[in-house]
C-alpha positions in Angstrom: 0.0 0.0 0.0 1.4 3.4 -1.0 2.3 5.8 1.8 0.9 9.2 2.0 3.3 12.0 1.3 4.4 14.1 4.2 3.3 17.7 4.3 6.9 18.8 4.1 7.4 16.8 0.9 4.5 18.5 -0.9 5.5 21.7 -2.6 2.9 24.4 -3.0 2.5 25.9 -6.5 1.6 29.5 -6.0 1.6 31.4 -9.3 1.4 35.1 -9.6 -1.8 35.0 -11.8 -5.0 36.3 -10.3 -8.3 34.5 -10.7 -9.6 37.4 -12.8 -6.5 37.2 -15.1 -6.8 33.4 -15.4 -10.5 33.7 -16.4 -9.6 36.4 -18.9 -6.8 34.2 -20.5 -9.1 31.1 -20.6 -11.9 33.1 -22.1 -9.6 34.7 -24.7 -8.2 31.3 -25.6 -11.7 29.8 -26.0 -12.7 32.7 -28.2 -9.6 32.5 -30.4 -10.1 28.7 -30.7 -13.7 29.1 -31.8 -12.7 31.8 -34.3 -9.9 29.6 -35.6 -12.3 26.7 -36.0 -14.7 28.9 -37.9 -11.9 30.1 -40.2 -10.7 26.5 -40.8 -14.3 25.5 -41.6 -14.5 28.3 -44.1 -11.2 27.4 -45.7 -12.2 23.8 -46.0 -15.5 24.8 -47.6 -13.6 26.9 -50.2 -11.3 24.0 -51.0 -14.2 21.5 -51.3 -16.2 23.9 -53.6 -13.2 24.3 -55.8 -12.5 20.6 -56.0 -16.2 19.8 -56.8 -16.6 22.6 -59.3 -13.4 22.1 -61.2 -12.9 18.3 -60.8 -9.5 18.8 -59.2 -7.8 15.8 -57.5 -7.8 16.4 -53.7 -4.2 15.2 -53.0 -2.8 17.1 -56.0 -4.5 20.3 -54.7 -3.2 19.8 -51.2 0.3 19.3 -52.6 -0.1 22.6 -54.5 -1.2 24.3 -51.3 2.0 23.0 -49.7 4.1 24.3 -52.6 2.4 27.7 -52.3 3.7 28.1 -48.8 7.3 27.4 -49.8 10.0 29.8 -50.9 10.7 29.9 -54.6 14.0 28.0 -54.5 12.6 25.3 -52.2 9.5 25.0 -54.4 11.6 24.5 -57.5 13.7 21.9 -55.9 10.7 20.0 -54.7 9.0 20.1 -58.2 12.3 19.0 -59.8 12.6 16.2 -57.2 9.0 15.0 -57.7 9.4 14.8 -61.5 12.8 13.0 -61.2 11.6 10.5 -58.6 8.3 9.8 -60.4 10.4 9.1 -63.5 12.7 6.7 -61.6 9.6 4.9 -60.2 8.3 4.4 -63.7 5.1 6.5 -63.1 5.4 8.1 -66.6 5.4 4.7 -68.2 1.7 4.3 -67.4 0.2 6.0 -70.4 -3.5 6.7 -70.4 -4.9 6.5 -74.0 -7.1 9.5 -73.2 -4.7 11.7 -71.3 -1.0 11.1 -71.8 1.0 12.7 -69.0 4.1 13.1 -71.3 2.1 15.2 -73.8 0.7 17.3 -71.0 4.2 18.0 -69.7 5.4 18.8 -73.2 2.6 21.3 -73.6 3.5 22.9 -70.3 7.2 23.1 -71.3 6.4 24.4 -74.8 4.2 27.1 -73.2 7.1 28.3 -71.0 9.7 28.2 -73.8 10.4 31.6 -75.3 9.4 32.0 -79.0 12.1 31.7 -81.6 12.2 35.5 -82.3 12.4 36.3 -78.6 15.1 33.7 -77.9 18.6 35.2 -77.1 21.4 34.7 -79.6 23.1 32.1 -77.5 20.1 29.9 -76.9 20.6 26.7 -75.0 19.6 23.4 -76.7 15.9 22.9 -76.5 14.5 20.7 -73.8 13.5 17.3 -74.9 11.3 14.8 -73.2 12.1 11.1 -73.6 9.4 8.5 -73.3 10.5 5.5 -71.4 8.9 2.2 -72.3 
């Protein structure tokens, strides 16, 4: 059977906060928590509506939200890494007869490539995409 602690062993915890201040802090916390919950609900509703209205993949959209929070250099490194690792995993080998991911990527690259007349004199070799079978 456990022995009861002696009075001399028990340390009292006296803090400097008054009961009024404690109540104020607790009430403010509860108010902020409720407001944060309301904001989170509104943000979730915005995302759900966009996903439903535009037929966007939920995980892809969440990934984009994560990228949007990153600094430019980190975002570029992450995108480069995702493409490289997806290629190494063979994910670009799975070609859908209705929506080829390689063609989609080529269209994106072509859209970002400067036009011939706008290209600088010492233009780098054009980007090429290889299809791995």
